[in-house]
N, C-alpha and C positions, 0 to 999 in steps of 0.2 A: 233334403225333399220333405216337405210337409205331410202330415196325415199319413205314415208310412204304418201299416198295419200288421198284426202277425201272419194274415195271409200272405202278404207281400214278401216276409222273410222267408216263409216256408216254402214258398214258389223259387225264389232265387236259391234257396239251400238246397232244394231237391228232396224235401222231407215233409212229413204231414205238420197240419199245427198244431196238433197234441205234443208231438216231439218240440216244437217251439216253446210251447207254454211248460214242457218239463225241463228244458234248459234253463229256463227264467225262474221257476219256482222250486224244480225236484231236479237238480243236476245228476243225481247220483242214478237216476234211471236211465240216463242217456250214454250209449256210446261215445268215447271220445273223439272218433271221426265224425259222427251226426254232431255233439256239440261244438266241433271246430267249424265245420261247414255253417252252422249257423250263427255261430259267433262272427266269422268272416260277414255273412250276408246282413247282419245288424250293423256291422262297422261299414258296410258299403252303403247302406240304404239311409244310414243314419237314425236307425229307429231308437225312438225314446220308449220307454215302459210307461205305460198309463197308471202310475201306481194309484192315482185317485178311485180311475173306475173299477181297480182289482178288488179296492177296501170296500168301495160301496157294495160290491156284489158279496163279499162276505157279510154285510151288515153293519158295519163302521166306517166311519171317514178318518179317524185320528185326529178331528179337526174340532176345534173350540173356537166359538164366536165371543168377541168382546167387543162390546158398545161404550163409547166413553163419551164424558160431554164436551170436551175440548182438548184435543190433542196439542195444541199449540201450548197450552199450560204445562209447563213441566211436574206438577204435581200427578197428572194424569200420564204423562210419559213414565214417569217412575211406578206409576200403578202396573201400566203394561208391561215393563219390562219386567216386575215381579211375577206377572201372570205366566210370560213367556217362558222365564227361567224354570218355574215348576211345571209348566207343561211340556217343555222339551224334555226334562228329566223324566218324565213319564210317557213318553213316545208321542206326545201329541204337538200340532202345528196351532197358531192361531190367526185366525181372520178378523181384523181389525175395521172397526167401524167407529167414524167421529160423528155424532149428531148434533154438534154445535148448538148444545142447549135447546133444539128444538124438539118437542113431542113428536112430530110430525116423522123428524129424522131418525128417531129411537123406533119407532114403529116400521119405517123403511127398511132400516138395518134387520131388525128382528124377520121380516119377513124374507129379506134376502140370505140371512142364515139359515133359515129354514129350507128355503129353494137350494141351498149347498150342501144340506142335510149334514149339519155340523152334529156333533154328538150330544154338546151341550153349550149353553151361553153361560155369559158373564157380563153384567150390565153395569154401570154407573148411571142409574136412573135421575133424569133432571124433572119428568112430569110421572104420570101415573100409570104404571106399566103391567101392574099387575095383572090385571084381566088378559093382556095379550100373554103374559107368560103362562097364564093360567092354562091356555089354549095351547100354546106350546108343549107344554107337559102332558097334557091329554094325548097329545100327537105323539109322546115318546120324547121329547127334548127337555131335559131338568135345566135348571138356572140357577144361578147364587147371584145375589144381590151384593155389590160393593160400594161403601161409603153411604148406605141406606139401611136402615132396619125394616123387615117386613113385620110391621104391626100385628097381622093377623097369625104370624108364625108357621106359614105354609112353605115358606121358602129360607134357605140356609142365608147368611150375609155375612158380612164383614165390615166394620164399621169403626170411626170413631166417637166418643161422646160428645157431641158437637155443643151439647146444651153446656156441659161442664166446661169446654173448650171457650165458650162466650163469655162464662161467667170469669175465667181466668183473666182473659182480657180487662173486663170491666173492673175487676178488684187492683189490679196493677196500675190502672188509670187512675181510680180514686186514690191508690196510696202514693201515688205522684202528685195529688193535690188538683188532678183536672176535675172539673166541676160540670163543664158546657161540652156536650159531646154531641157526636154524628155516629150514626150507624150507616154504612151505604152497602147494600146487597140487592138480591133477588129474593124476598120471601118467598116468592111462589115454589120456588127450588126447597125442597124440604131440608136439606142438609143446612141452608143458610138461614130458613125460618127458625129452625133449634139452635143456631148461634146466636140469632138475635133474641131469643125466648132467654136463655142463659144471660146474655149480655145485658138485658132488661131485668130479670130477676135479681142480679147481684148489685144492680143499684136501687132496689126498694128499699125506702126506709132511710136512705141517706140523703141528709139534708143539702139543700142548695141545688140540687143536681137536676140539670134538663138535658133530655135526649130530644136530637130530632134524627127520624129515620128517611131516608132516600132510598127509595126504590130503583133500582137502574136497570137500564134494558139490556146490558150484556154485564159481564164479570171479566172485563180485559184491561190491561192497562190503558188503551185510548181513552176508555171510558173514565179511568180513574185521573187522567192528565185533566180531562174536560171538569170533573169535579174539584181538583186542586185549584184550578184557575177560577172556579166561581166562588169557592172558599175566599180566595184571596181577594176578590172584588167585594166582599161583603163587610159594611164598617166593623173598626174593631170589637165594638161591643157585641156584634151578633155572630162575629165569627167563631166557631168552636175551638176549644182548646186542645181536642184530640178528635181524632178520628179512628173508628175501628171498621176497617174494609173487610168483605167477607171472604176473601182470598188473597194472596198476597201480589199477583197480577195487577189488582185494581189499586193493592196498596202503594206500590211501587208507581204506579199512574199518578196517586195522588201526589205523591212527594215530589217527581218530576214537576207535576203542574204548580204546587205550591212554591217551589224553589226557582220555577222558572219565571214566577209573577214577583218574585224579590223577598217571600218570605222566609224564615228560617225553620228548620225542623231538627228539633223538637222545641227551641225556644219559641217560637210563634204557635204552631200547632204541632202536636204529637201524634204518631200514626202507628197503628198495631194492624198488623195483617194475620192471615190465616193459612196453613199449611206448611209453613217453612221451608220452600223451595230453595234449592242450590241458588239462586240470585240473590236471596234475603240478605245473606251473610257478604255477599261479596258487592252489594250496591255501592253507590257512594257514600250515602247514609245507611249505613248497616241497619236492616229493619228488624224490628220486634216482632215476633211472631207465634202462633200457636201452632204448635210442631203434629202431625200426623204420621205416623209411621208408612208411608204410602207404598215403598217398596214389600213391606210386610203384608200389608192389606192384601195387594196383588198377589203374592204368593199363597197366601193364606187362602183365598177364596179360590184361586185354581186349585189346590189341593182339595178343599171342600168339594168343588164339583166332580173331580178325578175320583173323590171316594165314593160320591154317589154315584158315578158311572160303572164302578166297579163292584159296586154292593150286587149281592145275590137277588134282592128283593126291594121294598119301599125302605127308605132312610128316615129317621128322626129328624125335622131341620134344627141345626144349629145356629147359634149367632155368637159372633166373635165380636166384642167390642174393645177395643182399645182406648187406653187412656191418655189424653191428649198433654202435652206439656209446653209453658209459655217459656219463650227463649227470648231475654232481654239482651236488646242491642240499642244503639245509638238514637234510633227514631225516638224514645221517651225515656231517655235520660232523667233520672230522679232531680225535680228541681231544688234547687236551693232553698 
């Protein structure tokens, strides 16, 4: 039976609604006979306790909102798993939203989270959401950024040093003798803009280096395949010797497009990715990648948010920045 209420249970059991409430919340206050009748009524009617409504009545939902850029990317799946594990240990559940890299999608999920009266918000932003988060906080919902620093210092954050990550990729390609380079990404996304900044900065002052920047429409494998095919179609003298893709899904697609068109990786074109997702090591041509500690980032962000929710008063925002690490694999093997 759907929509069974406490009133229905009380009527069938022949007790007051307060007695049913006590059976559910304070059973020590109820006689065994009344408790037995209430339990039999609950089973007969199929009553399911509305825990969410009860939590809202006492002023909290024990629910955190998590907005991600692209849940199909294993990096963000790992972030979500880290968030969920830390939240579960603290007695919270997680409401997940996938913005698909659209600022309007982010805003929509933030509105939804507020309507659902989440206790706090965790977000991997693709656009400028700080003004929206300011409004949420004024109305009592704190937030923590993941994979992004708040330059104003008003929100806590957990991120990786993406400028350093880009520099690690560039230095590695220079060390392997590559001089004609491409960067593929979405510079309008802050994280990817930082990776490009680090990449470009590490190339500065090096003789005979050329850098071509491609602004992608998306950051997924399908677009990477298109780029790989386009690179393969270029004359040999115009073709990049190496590609730095702003995430691993894009990089794996580039490799697929290159090899499908008959080019060899890394002999003809080397490829570096970013994130070091689980598929990077398992690919047919294992991918060199800049590693981010995705799971730790998620759990650390959840811990910061829960700490803020538990504090008796305002907290000083904290910024946790992890150091990336280059993991070298077959897609950039050193030239002879």
